[in-house]
C-alpha positions as CSV (number, residue, x, y, z in Angstrom):
1,M,-7.6,-48.1,78.9
2,M,-7.7,-51.2,76.7
3,K,-5.3,-54.1,76.4
4,L,-3.6,-54.4,73.4
5,Q,-4.3,-57.5,71.3
6,E,-2.0,-59.7,69.3
7,S,-4.3,-58.8,66.2
8,D,-3.7,-55.2,66.8
9,L,0.1,-55.8,66.5
10,A,-0.3,-58.3,63.7
11,K,-1.8,-55.8,61.5
12,I,1.3,-53.8,61.7
13,K,2.8,-53.8,58.1
14,Y,4.4,-50.4,57.7
15,K,5.8,-47.6,59.7
16,E,2.3,-45.7,59.4
17,S,0.5,-48.5,61.2
18,K,3.2,-48.6,63.7
19,L,3.0,-45.1,64.4
20,K,-0.9,-45.3,65.0
21,V,-0.4,-48.0,67.6
22,Q,2.4,-46.0,69.1
23,K,0.2,-43.0,69.4
24,E,-2.8,-45.0,70.9
25,I,-0.3,-46.2,73.6
26,L,1.0,-42.7,74.1
27,T,-2.4,-41.3,74.2
28,G,-3.6,-43.9,76.8
29,Q,-6.0,-46.0,74.5
30,Y,-3.8,-49.1,75.2
31,S,-1.7,-49.7,78.1
32,F,2.2,-49.7,77.8
33,N,2.2,-52.8,80.0
34,S,-0.2,-54.9,77.5
35,L,2.4,-53.9,74.7
36,L,5.3,-55.6,76.9
37,T,3.3,-58.8,77.3
38,H,3.6,-59.4,73.7
39,L,7.4,-59.3,73.8
40,N,7.1,-63.0,74.8
41,N,4.8,-63.9,71.9
42,P,6.8,-65.1,69.0
43,K,4.2,-64.2,66.6
44,V,4.2,-60.4,67.0
45,Q,7.4,-59.9,69.2
46,D,9.3,-58.0,66.7
47,K,6.4,-55.5,66.1
48,A,6.0,-55.2,69.8
49,A,9.6,-54.3,70.3
50,W,9.5,-51.8,67.5
51,V,6.4,-50.1,68.8
52,M,8.1,-50.3,72.5
53,S,11.2,-48.3,71.2
54,G,9.2,-45.7,69.6
55,V,6.8,-45.0,72.8
56,V,10.0,-45.1,75.0
57,E,11.7,-42.7,72.7
58,N,8.7,-40.3,72.8
59,Q,8.0,-40.9,76.7
60,P,10.9,-42.3,78.6
61,K,9.2,-42.2,82.0
62,I,6.8,-44.8,80.8
63,I,9.0,-47.5,81.5
64,K,9.4,-48.8,84.9
65,D,12.5,-50.5,86.9
66,S,10.9,-53.9,86.8
67,E,10.2,-53.4,83.0
68,V,13.7,-52.8,82.6
69,G,14.5,-56.1,84.4
70,L,12.1,-58.0,81.9
71,L,13.9,-56.7,79.0
72,L,17.3,-57.6,80.4
73,K,15.8,-61.2,81.0
74,L,14.6,-61.3,77.3
75,L,18.1,-60.5,76.3
76,E,19.5,-63.1,78.6
77,K,17.2,-65.7,77.3
78,G,17.9,-64.8,73.7
79,V,15.6,-63.2,71.3
80,S,15.3,-62.3,67.6
81,V,17.7,-59.6,66.1
82,G,14.9,-57.3,65.7
83,V,13.7,-57.5,69.3
84,E,17.5,-57.2,70.7
85,R,18.0,-54.3,68.6
86,N,14.9,-52.5,69.9
87,I,15.4,-53.3,73.3
88,W,19.1,-52.0,73.1
89,R,17.4,-49.0,71.1
90,T,15.1,-48.5,74.0
91,F,18.0,-48.4,76.6
92,Q,19.2,-45.2,74.9
93,F,16.3,-43.0,75.9
94,I,16.1,-44.0,79.6
95,E,18.5,-44.1,82.6
96,I,19.1,-47.5,83.6
97,P,18.2,-48.1,87.1
98,E,21.1,-48.8,89.4
99,K,19.9,-52.1,90.4
100,H,20.2,-53.3,86.7
101,Q,23.3,-51.3,85.5
102,E,25.8,-54.1,86.2
103,K,23.6,-56.7,84.4
104,C,22.8,-54.6,81.5
105,L,26.5,-53.5,81.3
106,H,27.7,-57.2,81.2
107,Q,25.0,-57.9,78.4
108,A,26.3,-55.2,76.5
109,F,29.9,-56.1,76.5
110,E,28.7,-59.7,75.6
111,S,26.7,-58.4,72.7
112,I,29.6,-56.2,71.3
113,E,32.1,-59.1,71.6
114,N,29.6,-61.6,70.1
115,K,30.8,-62.2,66.5
116,N,27.1,-63.0,65.5
117,S,25.7,-59.7,66.5
118,S,24.1,-57.7,63.9
119,I,25.8,-54.2,63.1
120,A,22.6,-52.4,64.5
121,V,22.7,-54.5,67.5
122,E,26.3,-53.8,68.3
123,I,26.0,-50.0,67.5
124,F,23.0,-49.6,69.8
125,T,24.8,-51.8,72.4
126,M,27.9,-49.4,72.3
127,S,26.0,-46.3,73.2
128,T,24.5,-48.3,76.4
129,A,27.7,-49.5,77.4
130,F,29.2,-46.1,77.0
131,E,26.7,-44.5,79.2
132,L,26.9,-47.2,81.8
133,S,30.6,-47.0,82.0
134,K,31.1,-43.2,82.0
135,E,31.7,-42.9,85.7
136,N,34.1,-45.8,85.9
137,N,37.5,-45.5,84.5
138,D,38.1,-49.1,84.4
139,L,35.0,-50.0,82.5
140,K,35.8,-46.9,80.1
141,H,39.2,-48.6,79.7
142,L,37.5,-52.1,79.0
143,L,35.1,-50.6,76.5
144,K,38.1,-48.8,74.7
145,E,39.9,-52.3,74.6
146,I,36.8,-54.1,73.2
147,L,36.0,-51.2,70.5
148,L,39.7,-51.1,69.4
149,Y,40.0,-55.0,68.9
150,K,36.5,-55.2,67.2
151,M,37.3,-52.2,64.7
152,E,40.1,-54.3,63.0
153,N,37.5,-56.2,60.9
154,A,34.4,-54.1,61.6
155,S,31.9,-52.7,59.2
156,K,32.0,-48.7,58.4
157,G,28.9,-48.3,60.5
158,F,30.6,-49.8,63.6
159,K,33.7,-48.1,63.2
160,S,31.9,-44.8,62.7
161,K,30.2,-45.1,66.1
162,A,33.2,-46.5,68.0
163,R,35.3,-43.6,66.7
164,K,32.8,-41.3,68.1
165,I,32.6,-43.1,71.5
166,L,36.5,-43.5,71.7
167,K,36.8,-39.7,71.0
168,A,34.4,-39.4,73.8
169,I,36.2,-41.7,76.3
170,A,39.5,-40.1,75.5
């Protein structure tokens, strides 16, 4: 298994080239761990995150507990909108380990409430927040309050996703 190089990610320009790298990781030509190391590389982190979300969508068990912790640290540190969106998208395909659930939910609520979050980030974050709060009535109520408050001035995409989640909460 080879290590994914910065140059491999730098070549990604279109979906086809992203899918090629994704397939190479899924078939074991490149290691998933070497992909994750590039999430800290400003030159290719957006492309690494894009590939990562596709790999995890196709093979959710590929991501380990410690790697979920790494992704949460990246969110906490602050990353580009593309990386943030793809981290939250990745979380949709996995079960967040119990030891990371509280931190993940806290960051999800912060992201939804953040006026500067992109619509795509908010929508992916809503799904994660909903999944993590399903078993706790207090957390479901908090999510409901946040969504109702944000819906007043939200985009159509946000409102559509929020309505689906509010319906599921009720």
